[in-house]
TIVO-2410 file (N, C-alpha, C; in nm, 3 decimals):
# residues 190
REC num residu      c1      c2      c3 atome chaine
REC   1      X   9.215  11.671   6.297     N      A
REC   1      X   9.176  11.514   6.339    CA      A
REC   1      X   8.998  11.523   6.338     C      A
REC   2      X   8.983  11.343   6.333     N      A
REC   2      X   8.836  11.280   6.225    CA      A
REC   2      X   8.764  11.329   6.401     C      A
REC   3      X   8.607  11.355   6.355     N      A
REC   3      X   8.494  11.334   6.451    CA      A
REC   3      X   8.503  11.235   6.518     C      A
REC   4      X   8.448  11.143   6.594     N      A
REC   4      X   8.378  11.066   6.648    CA      A
REC   4      X   8.309  10.968   6.550     C      A
REC   5      X   8.209  11.067   6.466     N      A
REC   5      X   8.185  10.986   6.321    CA      A
REC   5      X   8.254  10.899   6.262     C      A
REC   6      X   8.340  10.941   6.196     N      A
REC   6      X   8.480  10.916   6.140    CA      A
REC   6      X   8.467  10.760   6.165     C      A
REC   7      X   8.500  10.746   6.332     N      A
REC   7      X   8.519  10.607   6.375    CA      A
REC   7      X   8.437  10.505   6.343     C      A
REC   8      X   8.350  10.541   6.317     N      A
REC   8      X   8.239  10.399   6.326    CA      A
REC   8      X   8.153  10.395   6.417     C      A
REC   9      X   8.051  10.262   6.409     N      A
REC   9      X   7.998  10.263   6.544    CA      A
REC   9      X   8.037  10.127   6.556     C      A
REC  10      X   8.027  10.109   6.713     N      A
REC  10      X   8.099   9.943   6.781    CA      A
REC  10      X   8.085   9.829   6.679     C      A
REC  11      X   7.884   9.829   6.628     N      A
REC  11      X   7.906   9.749   6.514    CA      A
REC  11      X   7.991   9.726   6.387     C      A
REC  12      X   8.035   9.872   6.375     N      A
REC  12      X   8.084   9.829   6.249    CA      A
REC  12      X   8.237   9.762   6.275     C      A
REC  13      X   8.320   9.790   6.399     N      A
REC  13      X   8.401   9.788   6.418    CA      A
REC  13      X   8.432   9.614   6.469     C      A
REC  14      X   8.303   9.604   6.595     N      A
REC  14      X   8.323   9.466   6.605    CA      A
REC  14      X   8.283   9.357   6.531     C      A
REC  15      X   8.199   9.394   6.377     N      A
REC  15      X   8.192   9.303   6.316    CA      A
REC  15      X   8.270   9.311   6.181     C      A
REC  16      X   8.383   9.369   6.174     N      A
REC  16      X   8.466   9.368   6.120    CA      A
REC  16      X   8.564   9.224   6.178     C      A
REC  17      X   8.639   9.185   6.244     N      A
REC  17      X   8.711   9.101   6.324    CA      A
REC  17      X   8.663   8.969   6.290     C      A
REC  18      X   8.504   8.948   6.324     N      A
REC  18      X   8.421   8.803   6.278    CA      A
REC  18      X   8.447   8.775   6.191     C      A
REC  19      X   8.406   8.877   6.061     N      A
REC  19      X   8.435   8.813   5.954    CA      A
REC  19      X   8.534   8.796   5.871     C      A
REC  20      X   8.655   8.823   5.931     N      A
REC  20      X   8.819   8.808   5.910    CA      A
REC  20      X   8.807   8.637   5.926     C      A
REC  21      X   8.781   8.624   6.085     N      A
REC  21      X   8.798   8.481   6.155    CA      A
REC  21      X   8.716   8.423   6.035     C      A
REC  22      X   8.577   8.440   6.083     N      A
REC  22      X   8.475   8.353   6.000    CA      A
REC  22      X   8.514   8.338   5.875     C      A
REC  23      X   8.631   8.406   5.725     N      A
REC  23      X   8.668   8.380   5.651    CA      A
REC  23      X   8.776   8.309   5.615     C      A
REC  24      X   8.871   8.250   5.736     N      A
REC  24      X   8.978   8.229   5.755    CA      A
REC  24      X   8.930   8.044   5.806     C      A
REC  25      X   8.808   8.001   5.882     N      A
REC  25      X   8.781   7.903   5.904    CA      A
REC  25      X   8.609   7.937   5.904     C      A
REC  26      X   8.498   7.861   5.905     N      A
REC  26      X   8.362   7.881   5.961    CA      A
REC  26      X   8.326   7.876   6.080     C      A
REC  27      X   8.410   7.830   6.185     N      A
REC  27      X   8.355   7.800   6.298    CA      A
REC  27      X   8.345   7.922   6.361     C      A
REC  28      X   8.292   7.966   6.493     N      A
REC  28      X   8.299   8.133   6.489    CA      A
REC  28      X   8.412   8.155   6.668     C      A
REC  29      X   8.441   8.201   6.615     N      A
REC  29      X   8.552   8.234   6.741    CA      A
REC  29      X   8.564   8.239   6.833     C      A
REC  30      X   8.680   8.148   6.953     N      A
REC  30      X   8.654   8.090   7.020    CA      A
REC  30      X   8.559   8.204   7.175     C      A
REC  31      X   8.518   8.192   7.285     N      A
REC  31      X   8.516   8.277   7.388    CA      A
REC  31      X   8.574   8.376   7.414     C      A
REC  32      X   8.709   8.333   7.417     N      A
REC  32      X   8.834   8.448   7.445    CA      A
REC  32      X   8.838   8.557   7.392     C      A
REC  33      X   8.778   8.461   7.215     N      A
REC  33      X   8.814   8.586   7.128    CA      A
REC  33      X   8.690   8.714   7.091     C      A
REC  34      X   8.588   8.657   7.121     N      A
REC  34      X   8.450   8.697   7.137    CA      A
REC  34      X   8.433   8.830   7.225     C      A
REC  35      X   8.514   8.753   7.392     N      A
REC  35      X   8.523   8.859   7.491    CA      A
REC  35      X   8.586   8.995   7.458     C      A
REC  36      X   8.753   8.970   7.396     N      A
REC  36      X   8.809   9.036   7.321    CA      A
REC  36      X   8.724   9.168   7.226     C      A
REC  37      X   8.657   9.128   7.153     N      A
REC  37      X   8.649   9.194   7.055    CA      A
REC  37      X   8.508   9.214   7.127     C      A
REC  38      X   8.441   9.218   7.211     N      A
REC  38      X   8.317   9.333   7.303    CA      A
REC  38      X   8.417   9.395   7.363     C      A
REC  39      X   8.535   9.338   7.420     N      A
REC  39      X   8.572   9.496   7.499    CA      A
REC  39      X   8.623   9.550   7.402     C      A
REC  40      X   8.756   9.540   7.243     N      A
REC  40      X   8.725   9.657   7.180    CA      A
REC  40      X   8.649   9.711   7.162     C      A
REC  41      X   8.504   9.681   7.123     N      A
REC  41      X   8.419   9.789   7.105    CA      A
REC  41      X   8.401   9.846   7.179     C      A
REC  42      X   8.344   9.805   7.322     N      A
REC  42      X   8.327   9.908   7.432    CA      A
REC  42      X   8.504   9.991   7.424     C      A
REC  43      X   8.606   9.992   7.397     N      A
REC  43      X   8.700  10.090   7.428    CA      A
REC  43      X   8.661  10.185   7.299     C      A
REC  44      X   8.622  10.144   7.139     N      A
REC  44      X   8.579  10.181   7.040    CA      A
REC  44      X   8.453  10.341   7.086     C      A
REC  45      X   8.333  10.239   7.206     N      A
REC  45      X   8.211  10.320   7.224    CA      A
REC  45      X   8.311  10.449   7.334     C      A
REC  46      X   8.397  10.423   7.430     N      A
REC  46      X   8.427  10.499   7.504    CA      A
REC  46      X   8.460  10.595   7.417     C      A
REC  47      X   8.559  10.629   7.389     N      A
REC  47      X   8.626  10.644   7.245    CA      A
REC  47      X   8.577  10.771   7.222     C      A
REC  48      X   8.426  10.738   7.182     N      A
REC  48      X   8.365  10.835   7.128    CA      A
REC  48      X   8.312  10.884   7.235     C      A
REC  49      X   8.236  10.844   7.369     N      A
REC  49      X   8.170  10.876   7.477    CA      A
REC  49      X   8.322  11.018   7.537     C      A
REC  50      X   8.436  10.970   7.495     N      A
REC  50      X   8.482  11.107   7.584    CA      A
REC  50      X   8.527  11.197   7.481     C      A
REC  51      X   8.507  11.142   7.371     N      A
REC  51      X   8.565  11.277   7.280    CA      A
REC  51      X   8.450  11.401   7.234     C      A
REC  52      X   8.383  11.317   7.267     N      A
REC  52      X   8.176  11.375   7.330    CA      A
REC  52      X   8.212  11.467   7.442     C      A
REC  53      X   8.245  11.424   7.545     N      A
REC  53      X   8.290  11.515   7.643    CA      A
REC  53      X   8.192  11.405   7.770     C      A
REC  54      X   8.145  11.272   7.734     N      A
REC  54      X   8.140  11.215   7.897    CA      A
REC  54      X   8.204  11.224   8.006     C      A
REC  55      X   8.206  11.247   8.111     N      A
REC  55      X   8.289  11.238   8.225    CA      A
REC  55      X   8.291  11.123   8.300     C      A
REC  56      X   8.198  11.016   8.334     N      A
REC  56      X   8.313  10.937   8.381    CA      A
REC  56      X   8.352  10.815   8.289     C      A
REC  57      X   8.338  10.837   8.149     N      A
REC  57      X   8.374  10.692   8.083    CA      A
REC  57      X   8.504  10.654   8.093     C      A
REC  58      X   8.560  10.768   8.101     N      A
REC  58      X   8.750  10.672   8.085    CA      A
REC  58      X   8.751  10.565   8.262     C      A
REC  59      X   8.664  10.647   8.352     N      A
REC  59      X   8.662  10.494   8.435    CA      A
REC  59      X   8.598  10.400   8.437     C      A
REC  60      X   8.489  10.433   8.400     N      A
REC  60      X   8.460  10.234   8.297    CA      A
REC  60      X   8.471  10.159   8.279     C      A
REC  61      X   8.585  10.251   8.132     N      A
REC  61      X   8.654  10.157   8.037    CA      A
REC  61      X   8.760  10.128   8.155     C      A
REC  62      X   8.815  10.139   8.219     N      A
REC  62      X   8.934  10.149   8.258    CA      A
REC  62      X   8.889  10.026   8.351     C      A
REC  63      X   8.775  10.000   8.443     N      A
REC  63      X   8.694   9.898   8.524    CA      A
REC  63      X   8.640   9.821   8.380     C      A
REC  64      X   8.600   9.857   8.303     N      A
REC  64      X   8.580   9.748   8.202    CA      A
REC  64      X   8.723   9.679   8.136     C      A
REC  65      X   8.735   9.702   8.127     N      A
REC  65      X   8.921   9.675   8.103    CA      A
REC  65      X   8.954   9.567   8.189     C      A
REC  66      X   8.987   9.600   8.299     N      A
REC  66      X   9.070   9.595   8.436    CA      A
REC  66      X   8.995   9.452   8.417     C      A
REC  67      X   8.863   9.445   8.422     N      A
REC  67      X   8.793   9.310   8.511    CA      A
REC  67      X   8.794   9.206   8.354     C      A
REC  68      X   8.769   9.241   8.295     N      A
REC  68      X   8.776   9.162   8.145    CA      A
REC  68      X   8.921   9.089   8.127     C      A
REC  69      X   9.022   9.159   8.178     N      A
REC  69      X   9.130   9.069   8.210    CA      A
REC  69      X   9.237   9.030   8.292     C      A
REC  70      X   9.187   9.046   8.446     N      A
REC  70      X   9.159   9.000   8.522    CA      A
REC  70      X   9.054   8.859   8.562     C      A
REC  71      X   8.982   8.826   8.505     N      A
REC  71      X   8.853   8.769   8.455    CA      A
REC  71      X   8.965   8.647   8.365     C      A
REC  72      X   9.030   8.691   8.267     N      A
REC  72      X   9.126   8.607   8.198    CA      A
REC  72      X   9.219   8.549   8.265     C      A
REC  73      X   9.232   8.586   8.330     N      A
REC  73      X   9.354   8.545   8.411    CA      A
REC  73      X   9.334   8.447   8.499     C      A
REC  74      X   9.191   8.487   8.503     N      A
REC  74      X   9.177   8.374   8.693    CA      A
REC  74      X   9.038   8.286   8.603     C      A
REC  75      X   9.044   8.287   8.512     N      A
REC  75      X   8.977   8.180   8.449    CA      A
REC  75      X   8.996   8.042   8.498     C      A
REC  76      X   9.139   8.020   8.434     N      A
REC  76      X   9.178   7.909   8.427    CA      A
REC  76      X   9.184   7.793   8.596     C      A
REC  77      X   9.209   7.891   8.685     N      A
REC  77      X   9.148   7.802   8.824    CA      A
REC  77      X   9.027   7.820   8.842     C      A
REC  78      X   8.976   7.953   8.855     N      A
REC  78      X   8.832   7.993   8.952    CA      A
REC  78      X   8.696   8.002   8.873     C      A
REC  79      X   8.771   7.947   8.728     N      A
REC  79      X   8.617   7.963   8.627    CA      A
REC  79      X   8.606   8.089   8.599     C      A
REC  80      X   8.489   8.117   8.495     N      A
REC  80      X   8.453   8.236   8.429    CA      A
REC  80      X   8.409   8.267   8.514     C      A
REC  81      X   8.416   8.465   8.478     N      A
REC  81      X   8.362   8.590   8.557    CA      A
REC  81      X   8.410   8.543   8.745     C      A
REC  82      X   8.491   8.509   8.743     N      A
REC  82      X   8.544   8.494   8.875    CA      A
REC  82      X   8.524   8.552   8.956     C      A
REC  83      X   8.559   8.742   8.920     N      A
REC  83      X   8.577   8.887   9.006    CA      A
REC  83      X   8.380   8.846   9.047     C      A
REC  84      X   8.341   8.876   8.916     N      A
REC  84      X   8.120   8.864   8.946    CA      A
REC  84      X   8.094   8.802   9.082     C      A
REC  85      X   8.168   8.656   9.060     N      A
REC  85      X   8.100   8.530   9.129    CA      A
REC  85      X   8.193   8.630   9.301     C      A
REC  86      X   8.305   8.642   9.279     N      A
REC  86      X   8.349   8.709   9.389    CA      A
REC  86      X   8.306   8.816   9.470     C      A
REC  87      X   8.232   8.898   9.379     N      A
REC  87      X   8.165   9.061   9.432    CA      A
REC  87      X   8.023   9.000   9.527     C      A
REC  88      X   8.016   8.948   9.609     N      A
REC  88      X   7.907   8.852   9.678    CA      A
REC  88      X   7.982   8.816   9.776     C      A
REC  89      X   8.157   8.890   9.789     N      A
REC  89      X   8.198   8.822   9.964    CA      A
REC  89      X   8.247   8.965  10.035     C      A
REC  90      X   8.248   8.991  10.122     N      A
REC  90      X   8.225   9.062  10.270    CA      A
REC  90      X   8.374   9.133  10.226     C      A
REC  91      X   8.388   9.243  10.167     N      A
REC  91      X   8.446   9.369  10.083    CA      A
REC  91      X   8.494   9.432  10.191     C      A
REC  92      X   8.433   9.418  10.304     N      A
REC  92      X   8.454   9.526  10.453    CA      A
REC  92      X   8.576   9.527  10.499     C      A
REC  93      X   8.690   9.578  10.533     N      A
REC  93      X   8.806   9.560  10.617    CA      A
REC  93      X   8.854   9.470  10.689     C      A
REC  94      X   8.714   9.439  10.773     N      A
REC  94      X   8.742   9.289  10.832    CA      A
REC  94      X   8.750   9.196  10.793     C      A
REC  95      X   8.599   9.179  10.633     N      A
REC  95      X   8.623   9.112  10.553    CA      A
REC  95      X   8.788   9.052  10.490     C      A
REC  96      X   8.826   9.215  10.422     N      A
REC  96      X   8.934   9.146  10.354    CA      A
REC  96      X   9.043   9.167  10.461     C      A
REC  97      X   9.034   9.153  10.561     N      A
REC  97      X   9.182   9.112  10.674    CA      A
REC  97      X   9.134   8.962  10.715     C      A
REC  98      X   8.992   8.944  10.726     N      A
REC  98      X   8.946   8.792  10.775    CA      A
REC  98      X   9.084   8.719  10.651     C      A
REC  99      X   9.006   8.743  10.531     N      A
REC  99      X   9.070   8.691  10.361    CA      A
REC  99      X   9.194   8.668  10.339     C      A
REC 100      X   9.320   8.785  10.378     N      A
REC 100      X   9.442   8.783  10.403    CA      A
REC 100      X   9.533   8.716  10.493     C      A
REC 101      X   9.424   8.707  10.626     N      A
REC 101      X   9.517   8.651  10.703    CA      A
REC 101      X   9.490   8.504  10.711     C      A
REC 102      X   9.394   8.445  10.698     N      A
REC 102      X   9.312   8.301  10.651    CA      A
REC 102      X   9.442   8.253  10.529     C      A
REC 103      X   9.424   8.327  10.448     N      A
REC 103      X   9.480   8.297  10.320    CA      A
REC 103      X   9.693   8.221  10.335     C      A
REC 104      X   9.717   8.355  10.396     N      A
REC 104      X   9.869   8.404  10.391    CA      A
REC 104      X   9.891   8.266  10.514     C      A
REC 105      X   9.840   8.241  10.645     N      A
REC 105      X   9.845   8.172  10.761    CA      A
REC 105      X   9.829   8.027  10.687     C      A
REC 106      X   9.731   7.992  10.594     N      A
REC 106      X   9.741   7.819  10.545    CA      A
REC 106      X   9.863   7.810  10.477     C      A
REC 107      X   9.951   7.865  10.460     N      A
REC 107      X  10.075   7.856  10.379    CA      A
REC 107      X  10.164   7.796  10.529     C      A
REC 108      X  10.182   7.842  10.572     N      A
REC 108      X  10.269   7.774  10.722    CA      A
REC 108      X  10.288   7.668  10.752     C      A
REC 109      X  10.171   7.521  10.773     N      A
REC 109      X  10.234   7.365  10.749    CA      A
REC 109      X  10.321   7.356  10.657     C      A
REC 110      X  10.307   7.393  10.520     N      A
REC 110      X  10.365   7.337  10.387    CA      A
REC 110      X  10.552   7.432  10.481     C      A
REC 111      X  10.543   7.573  10.492     N      A
REC 111      X  10.666   7.639  10.544    CA      A
REC 111      X  10.705   7.525  10.631     C      A
REC 112      X  10.693   7.510  10.688     N      A
REC 112      X  10.710   7.442  10.826    CA      A
REC 112      X  10.760   7.258  10.792     C      A
REC 113      X  10.695   7.236  10.666     N      A
REC 113      X  10.775   7.093  10.658    CA      A
REC 113      X  10.876   7.072  10.620     C      A
REC 114      X  10.847   7.238  10.478     N      A
REC 114      X  11.003   7.248  10.409    CA      A
REC 114      X  11.108   7.264  10.518     C      A
REC 115      X  11.108   7.333  10.624     N      A
REC 115      X  11.242   7.368  10.733    CA      A
REC 115      X  11.182   7.255  10.839     C      A
REC 116      X  11.156   7.106  10.816     N      A
REC 116      X  11.136   6.980  10.913    CA      A
REC 116      X  11.322   6.998  10.979     C      A
REC 117      X  11.298   6.972  11.125     N      A
REC 117      X  11.422   6.935  11.180    CA      A
REC 117      X  11.474   7.116  11.224     C      A
REC 118      X  11.483   7.226  11.169     N      A
REC 118      X  11.489   7.307  11.242    CA      A
REC 118      X  11.420   7.380  11.382     C      A
REC 119      X  11.457   7.536  11.435     N      A
REC 119      X  11.384   7.525  11.520    CA      A
REC 119      X  11.260   7.567  11.531     C      A
REC 120      X  11.186   7.532  11.596     N      A
REC 120      X  11.016   7.578  11.548    CA      A
REC 120      X  10.992   7.724  11.557     C      A
REC 121      X  11.049   7.781  11.679     N      A
REC 121      X  11.009   7.920  11.724    CA      A
REC 121      X  11.037   8.009  11.625     C      A
REC 122      X  11.222   7.907  11.592     N      A
REC 122      X  11.315   8.019  11.434    CA      A
REC 122      X  11.255   7.998  11.301     C      A
REC 123      X  11.172   7.869  11.278     N      A
REC 123      X  11.066   7.859  11.149    CA      A
REC 123      X  10.940   7.929  11.144     C      A
REC 124      X  10.900   7.928  11.270     N      A
REC 124      X  10.790   8.057  11.269    CA      A
REC 124      X  10.793   8.216  11.198     C      A
REC 125      X  10.974   8.248  11.322     N      A
REC 125      X  10.959   8.383  11.302    CA      A
REC 125      X  10.972   8.399  11.165     C      A
REC 126      X  11.110   8.326  11.110     N      A
REC 126      X  11.069   8.337  10.935    CA      A
REC 126      X  10.963   8.368  10.856     C      A
REC 127      X  10.886   8.243  10.872     N      A
REC 127      X  10.746   8.221  10.786    CA      A
REC 127      X  10.682   8.395  10.811     C      A
REC 128      X  10.661   8.465  10.958     N      A
REC 128      X  10.581   8.572  10.924    CA      A
REC 128      X  10.620   8.642  10.891     C      A
REC 129      X  10.785   8.677  10.885     N      A
REC 129      X  10.874   8.797  10.848    CA      A
REC 129      X  10.892   8.763  10.705     C      A
REC 130      X  10.795   8.665  10.670     N      A
REC 130      X  10.871   8.627  10.485    CA      A
REC 130      X  10.672   8.718  10.428     C      A
REC 131      X  10.592   8.660  10.518     N      A
REC 131      X  10.424   8.713  10.516    CA      A
REC 131      X  10.435   8.902  10.542     C      A
REC 132      X  10.527   8.914  10.626     N      A
REC 132      X  10.520   9.063  10.658    CA      A
REC 132      X  10.526   9.155  10.544     C      A
REC 133      X  10.691   9.042  10.515     N      A
REC 133      X  10.736   9.154  10.339    CA      A
REC 133      X  10.664   9.163  10.200     C      A
REC 134      X  10.535   9.075  10.264     N      A
REC 134      X  10.398   9.067  10.137    CA      A
REC 134      X  10.273   9.145  10.127     C      A
REC 135      X  10.241   9.125  10.248     N      A
REC 135      X  10.161   9.210  10.326    CA      A
REC 135      X  10.240   9.313  10.320     C      A
REC 136      X  10.311   9.457  10.318     N      A
REC 136      X  10.398   9.578  10.365    CA      A
REC 136      X  10.368   9.552  10.173     C      A
REC 137      X  10.437   9.551  10.113     N      A
REC 137      X  10.436   9.493   9.934    CA      A
REC 137      X  10.312   9.506   9.933     C      A
REC 138      X  10.173   9.458   9.963     N      A
REC 138      X  10.102   9.483   9.882    CA      A
REC 138      X   9.929   9.565   9.901     C      A
REC 139      X  10.022   9.624  10.070     N      A
REC 139      X   9.950   9.715  10.066    CA      A
REC 139      X   9.994   9.838  10.006     C      A
REC 140      X  10.116   9.874  10.022     N      A
REC 140      X  10.221   9.982   9.945    CA      A
REC 140      X  10.193   9.994   9.791     C      A
REC 141      X  10.170   9.850   9.707     N      A
REC 141      X  10.121   9.863   9.593    CA      A
REC 141      X  10.005   9.931   9.536     C      A
REC 142      X   9.864   9.880   9.689     N      A
REC 142      X   9.726   9.940   9.641    CA      A
REC 142      X   9.766  10.044   9.676     C      A
REC 143      X   9.782  10.155   9.748     N      A
REC 143      X   9.767  10.270   9.734    CA      A
REC 143      X   9.833  10.346   9.662     C      A
REC 144      X   9.937  10.293   9.628     N      A
REC 144      X  10.000  10.365   9.500    CA      A
REC 144      X   9.919  10.308   9.363     C      A
REC 145      X   9.842  10.265   9.363     N      A
REC 145      X   9.751  10.228   9.249    CA      A
REC 145      X   9.654  10.292   9.281     C      A
REC 146      X   9.556  10.364   9.380     N      A
REC 146      X   9.447  10.388   9.393    CA      A
REC 146      X   9.487  10.557   9.426     C      A
REC 147      X   9.670  10.591   9.492     N      A
REC 147      X   9.678  10.760   9.445    CA      A
REC 147      X   9.709  10.770   9.326     C      A
REC 148      X   9.713  10.643   9.211     N      A
REC 148      X   9.751  10.694   9.064    CA      A
REC 148      X   9.595  10.746   9.000     C      A
REC 149      X   9.540  10.683   9.044     N      A
REC 149      X   9.453  10.741   9.019    CA      A
REC 149      X   9.316  10.818   9.079     C      A
REC 150      X   9.390  10.850   9.162     N      A
REC 150      X   9.344  10.995   9.252    CA      A
REC 150      X   9.206  10.968   9.345     C      A
REC 151      X   9.229  10.822   9.397     N      A
REC 151      X   9.077  10.810   9.460    CA      A
REC 151      X   9.133  10.801   9.611     C      A
REC 152      X   9.269  10.791   9.623     N      A
REC 152      X   9.310  10.749   9.772    CA      A
REC 152      X   9.314  10.866   9.850     C      A
REC 153      X   9.241  10.896   9.889     N      A
REC 153      X   9.168  10.988   9.978    CA      A
REC 153      X   9.029  10.904  10.123     C      A
REC 154      X   9.002  11.010  10.201     N      A
REC 154      X   8.893  11.002  10.299    CA      A
REC 154      X   8.870  10.820  10.330     C      A
REC 155      X   8.776  10.785  10.297     N      A
REC 155      X   8.697  10.669  10.345    CA      A
REC 155      X   8.795  10.565  10.250     C      A
REC 156      X   8.814  10.543  10.147     N      A
REC 156      X   8.912  10.474  10.120    CA      A
REC 156      X   9.040  10.425  10.188     C      A
REC 157      X   9.134  10.546  10.175     N      A
REC 157      X   9.254  10.577  10.254    CA      A
REC 157      X   9.220  10.467  10.444     C      A
REC 158      X   9.116  10.553  10.494     N      A
REC 158      X   9.098  10.528  10.640    CA      A
REC 158      X   9.024  10.359  10.615     C      A
REC 159      X   8.952  10.298  10.503     N      A
REC 159      X   8.915  10.113  10.510    CA      A
REC 159      X   9.093  10.082  10.489     C      A
REC 160      X   9.177  10.129  10.442     N      A
REC 160      X   9.293  10.079  10.403    CA      A
REC 160      X   9.374  10.059  10.498     C      A
REC 161      X   9.392  10.153  10.578     N      A
REC 161      X   9.410  10.131  10.733    CA      A
REC 161      X   9.411  10.019  10.821     C      A
REC 162      X   9.244  10.106  10.775     N      A
REC 162      X   9.198   9.981  10.933    CA      A
REC 162      X   9.240   9.830  10.856     C      A
REC 163      X   9.239   9.816  10.740     N      A
REC 163      X   9.217   9.636  10.731    CA      A
REC 163      X   9.357   9.634  10.759     C      A
REC 164      X   9.437   9.757  10.702     N      A
REC 164      X   9.603   9.705  10.691    CA      A
REC 164      X   9.588   9.670  10.842     C      A
REC 165      X   9.613   9.777  10.947     N      A
REC 165      X   9.613   9.706  11.087    CA      A
REC 165      X   9.540   9.573  11.143     C      A
REC 166      X   9.392   9.533  11.147     N      A
REC 166      X   9.389   9.436  11.155    CA      A
REC 166      X   9.407   9.278  11.080     C      A
REC 167      X   9.496   9.326  11.005     N      A
REC 167      X   9.593   9.204  10.921    CA      A
REC 167      X   9.711   9.174  11.016     C      A
REC 168      X   9.766   9.307  11.077     N      A
REC 168      X   9.864   9.270  11.138    CA      A
REC 168      X   9.835   9.213  11.270     C      A
REC 169      X   9.722   9.244  11.391     N      A
REC 169      X   9.681   9.200  11.423    CA      A
REC 169      X   9.605   9.078  11.417     C      A
REC 170      X   9.569   9.029  11.276     N      A
REC 170      X   9.527   8.875  11.290    CA      A
REC 170      X   9.663   8.775  11.309     C      A
REC 171      X   9.765   8.840  11.159     N      A
REC 171      X   9.881   8.776  11.225    CA      A
REC 171      X   9.945   8.767  11.324     C      A
REC 172      X   9.931   8.878  11.436     N      A
REC 172      X  10.027   8.837  11.554    CA      A
REC 172      X   9.862   8.768  11.656     C      A
REC 173      X   9.785   8.752  11.611     N      A
REC 173      X   9.710   8.673  11.673    CA      A
REC 173      X   9.768   8.466  11.590     C      A
REC 174      X   9.790   8.499  11.511     N      A
REC 174      X   9.781   8.351  11.507    CA      A
REC 174      X   9.977   8.339  11.495     C      A
REC 175      X  10.035   8.397  11.520     N      A
REC 175      X  10.125   8.382  11.541    CA      A
REC 175      X  10.109   8.310  11.696     C      A
REC 176      X  10.073   8.432  11.754     N      A
REC 176      X  10.031   8.386  11.952    CA      A
REC 176      X  10.006   8.260  11.926     C      A
REC 177      X   9.897   8.220  11.890     N      A
REC 177      X   9.837   8.059  11.878    CA      A
REC 177      X   9.951   7.926  11.897     C      A
REC 178      X  10.067   7.967  11.820     N      A
REC 178      X  10.155   7.884  11.775    CA      A
REC 178      X  10.221   7.893  11.856     C      A
REC 179      X  10.237   7.978  11.955     N      A
REC 179      X  10.361   7.968  12.083    CA      A
REC 179      X  10.298   7.911  12.211     C      A
REC 180      X  10.441   7.916  12.288     N      A
REC 180      X  10.375   7.886  12.423    CA      A
REC 180      X  10.281   8.028  12.498     C      A
REC 181      X  10.225   7.911  12.589     N      A
REC 181      X  10.135   8.058  12.713    CA      A
REC 181      X  10.254   8.156  12.741     C      A
REC 182      X  10.352   8.120  12.752     N      A
REC 182      X  10.418   8.249  12.805    CA      A
REC 182      X  10.504   8.341  12.681     C      A
REC 183      X  10.486   8.262  12.622     N      A
REC 183      X  10.550   8.340  12.467    CA      A
REC 183      X  10.417   8.450  12.438     C      A
REC 184      X  10.312   8.343  12.419     N      A
REC 184      X  10.186   8.458  12.401    CA      A
REC 184      X  10.137   8.571  12.456     C      A
REC 185      X  10.143   8.552  12.560     N      A
REC 185      X  10.146   8.698  12.729    CA      A
REC 185      X  10.264   8.805  12.650     C      A
REC 186      X  10.382   8.727  12.584     N      A
REC 186      X  10.501   8.850  12.629    CA      A
REC 186      X  10.446   8.913  12.437     C      A
REC 187      X  10.366   8.811  12.375     N      A
REC 187      X  10.334   8.921  12.241    CA      A
REC 187      X  10.238   8.973  12.220     C      A
REC 188      X  10.151   8.955  12.335     N      A
REC 188      X  10.059   9.032  12.314    CA      A
REC 188      X  10.054   9.142  12.400     C      A
REC 189      X  10.192   9.180  12.484     N      A
REC 189      X  10.221   9.288  12.585    CA      A
REC 189      X  10.275   9.367  12.472     C      A
REC 190      X  10.395   9.342  12.385     N      A
REC 190      X  10.436   9.379  12.327    CA      A
REC 190      X  10.361   9.482  12.219     C      A
***
C-alpha cells in the first residue's frame, strides 16, 4: 500500500477538480460544488491523518461529512448553515423534548380538519397514536445510531431516556388539554 505522501496534498486533490470544471466553462463552480470539493479535500486530509495514526480524526471526518450533507439537505428550506444556526438552541433533554412535542402536536388542527365530522375523542386518540409511533421509531433509531457509534453510554443514554420521558409527559398533557375536565383527570391518574 502506498504511504500517505503518495496521496498528494489536499490542495493538489482539491485543485485538480476546479481546473477540470474551469476548462469546461470559465465560471467558478457553484457553492455546492465548492463545498463538496472542500469536503473531498478534508476526507483526503483525514485519510492521511488516520494513516499516520491520529486517534480522533475518523470521528471528526464523520461529523464533518454528516454536517455538510445535512446542511445541503436543509438549505432549500432553512437556508445555508442550518445546523450551525440551530446550534444555539437549547439541546438539553427539556429543550429537545419541548421542540419534539410542539412540532408534532402543531399538526393536530390539520389532522382534525382531515377528519371533520368524526368523533373528536376518536380523532384525538388516532392522532396521538400516530405521533407515538413516530416518537417510538425516532428514539429507537437515535439509540441504534448512537449504539453503532459506540457512544450510547452513561450521560448520553440518561439524557435520551429523560428526553423520551419528557416527550411522553408533554404529549399526555397535550391530549389532556384537549379533553374535558373529567377525562383530563382520568388521563393524569393513569
